[in-house]
N, C-alpha and C positions, 0 to 999 in steps of 0.2 A: 590157206598156207601163204605165208609172206613171200614176197619175190626173193628176199635174201636167202630163203630156206631152199631155193632151187640152184644156188650158186654151185654146189657140188655136182649136181646133174648136169648143168650147162658146160661146166669145166671138162666133165668126162666125155660129154658128146662133142665138143669143140676138139678135145684131144685125139677122139676117134677119127673124127672128119679130117682133122690136119694129118694124122698118121697115114690115113688112107690116101689123102691126096698126094703126100710127099712119097708114098710108095709109088702111086701110079705115074707121078712125074719122073722119078729118078730111076725107078725099076719098071718101066712099062711092060718088060716082058712077063715079069712075075705077076703084075696086077694092070691087066689090060683096062684102059678107060676109053669109054665111047667118046666118039667125036662130040665136042662142045661141053662136056661135063666138067672138064678142068675149069673153064671160065665160069662156070655156073658155080661150083664149089668156091672157086676163089673169091667171086664176088660175094657170096654168102658170107665167108669167113670176114671178108672186109668189112661188111655192113655190121656183123656182130661185133667185131672188134671196134669200130667206131662208136657203136652204141655204148659199149663198157667204158670207152674213153671219155665220151660226153657224160655218162652217169657218174664217172669218178671225179671229173671236173665239177659238175653240179654239187656233188657231196661236199667236195673242198670249199666250194664258194659258200654253200649253206652254213657250214660250219664256221667259217671265218665271220660270216654276217652275224650269227648268234653270238659268237664269242665277243665281238664288238659291242653287242647289245646288252650282254650280261655283265661285262666288265664293270660298269658303274655300281651295279648290285653286288658284285663280289668284293669292291671296294669297301661298301658299306658294311658287309659281313665281316670283313677283316677289322674294320674299326670295332664292331660289336665284339668279335673275338678278343682283341686287345683289351678291351675294357672288363670283360668277363675274367680273363687270366690274370689281369692286375689285381683284381678283388680276390681270386683265389690264392694268388701268391702272398698277398696281405694277410688274408685269413689263416693261411698255413704257418705263417710267422707269428700271428697274434693269438690265436685260439688258446694256446697253453697259457700265454702270460694273462690274457682275459680271465681265464679261470683261476689263476693264481691271485689276481687282483680281487676278484669276487670272494674267494676264500679269505683272503687277508682282511678285506672290509667286514665280513661277518665276524671275524675273530676278534677284530678291534671294537666293533659296536656292540660290545656286551651292555647290559643296563647299567653297570656300575661307570663305565667309560662315557656312556651317553649322558649319564648324570653329570659327570665331569665337565663334558663339552658344553652342556646345556649352561652350567653355572658361568664357565668363561664366557659364553656369548652374552649371558646377562649382564655380568660386570662390564663387559665391552661396551654394551648399549648405554650403561649408566656412567661410562667414561671413569670407571676406578680401576682399570686394567693395570695402570703403573703402580698401584700399590704392591707392595713386596708380597704379601700373601697371595694376591690374585696373580701376580707375575709368576710365581712358583707353580701355580695351577696351570697357567698357559704353557710354561716350560715342559710340566709334566704330560700336558695334552700333545705337545709339539713332538715329544719323544715317542708317545704311541703311535703317532701319524707317520713318522719318519719312514718306516719301512715300505708303507704302501706309496708315499711320495715319491721315494727312491725308485721303486719298481716302475711306477707310472713314467717317470722322467728318462730312465735309463734302459728298461727292458723293452718298451714299447717301440716299433720301428714307426716314428712320425713322418718320416718322408714317404714311407709306402701309403700311410693313411691319407697324406696329402694328394699323392698321386691317384689314389682311388677316388678321392673328392672330385677330381678333374676329370677322370675318364668315364666315370659311370654316367654323368649326364650326357656324354658323348654317345656312349652306347645306347641309351634310351632315345636319343634323337636320331640315331642310325636306324633303329627299330621302326620309328614312326616314318622315316623316309621310305624304307622298304615296303611298309604297309600301305603308303599312299601312291607310290610311284612304280613299285616292281612287282605288284601283287599278281600280275598276269604271268610271271615266270615261276610262280610257287605252285606245288601241288595242293589240293584240298586239305590234306592232313597238315601241311606247312602253314596254310592260311590260318588254321584252327590253332596251331601252336604258338604263332607269333603273339597274339594277345596274352597268352600264358607267360610268354618270355618278357614281354614288357611288364607285366604285373609283378613278376619275380625280380626285375631289375629295379622297380620302384621300392619294392619292399627292401631290397638290398640297400638302396640309397639311405632309407630310413633308419635300416640297422646300423650302417656305417656312421651316419650322423650320431645316432643315441650312444654307440660306443665311444666315439671320438669325444662326444661332449663329456662323458663320465670320466675318460681316461685324462683329459685336459683338466677337469675339476680336481681329480686325484692328484695330479701333478702340481696343484696349486695349493694343496691341502697345508694348513698351518694351524699350530697350536693357539696362536693369537685369533684365528678365525676358524675354529673348529667346525667341520660339518655336520650335517644331520644324516641319519641312516638314509641310503639310497633304496627306494621300493623297487622290487622285483628285480634286483641287481643280478640274480642268477639267471633269470631269463634273458635279460638284456646283454650281459657278458658271456654267457655259457651256451644257452639253448639256442638263441637266435642265430649267432654266428654258426653253429653247426648245421641247423637246418638250411640257412642260406648257401653255405659250402656245398652241401649235398645237392641242392635244387640247381646251382650254377654249374657245377660239374656235369650235371645231366644235360643242361642247355648247351654247354660247350661241345659236348660230343655232337648234338643235333646240328649245330651251326658248322662244325668242321664236315660233317656228312653233306650238308647242303652246299657248301662250298665246292666239295669234291664232285657232287651231281652236277653242278653248273659247269664246271671246268671240263667234265667228260663230253 
């Protein structure tokens, strides 16, 4: 049994003793008290009271010391949390747009259109693009690419993508600092969880870089420089962001729980 489990019993005993002593002192006729017992009981209560005051002071001092020790760890966890939240916010805004871009890309990259784009690229390489027939081909290609170019330019939150590109490396660095400097404050399960979080963040960095590269490429589409089909575009723009979002949502909850545990 822990000492804290005895607190209710101690309170009851102290209450009974205090009541008996008070009755004996203030109502001596009702409760006769032998000579010397008043001093003994009073001294005992004083010692017990001093013990509880000292114990409370020690607990407060220990809590203050631990709070000062874990404050840098909590700061790193907050950096980590901000990075994860920034990516989740960006993914929430971008996931639907990414899926629409992937669908547009597939609808445009038909065999017929790819043949047209290849012909324009060939003529561009041979520097005959200024000929009127080939210019009409390029304008036709540009007309086909206009919807995907417009969506990549106007519908994607490029500021959010840029913010994520800055915050994600900071989140990974915060994880590595926690792993090397504050591991003593983590439970065994948290120690095992941290490498998985780092791995998820590094994969999220790669996913963010891949998506950004494709989006910026689409925003620069031109009929005079028509693109080739992008391999695995469904996985890059649709599947990977969804999986990353689910993983990071789970990790964000774990980070919040860890912060609350350290604050308590």
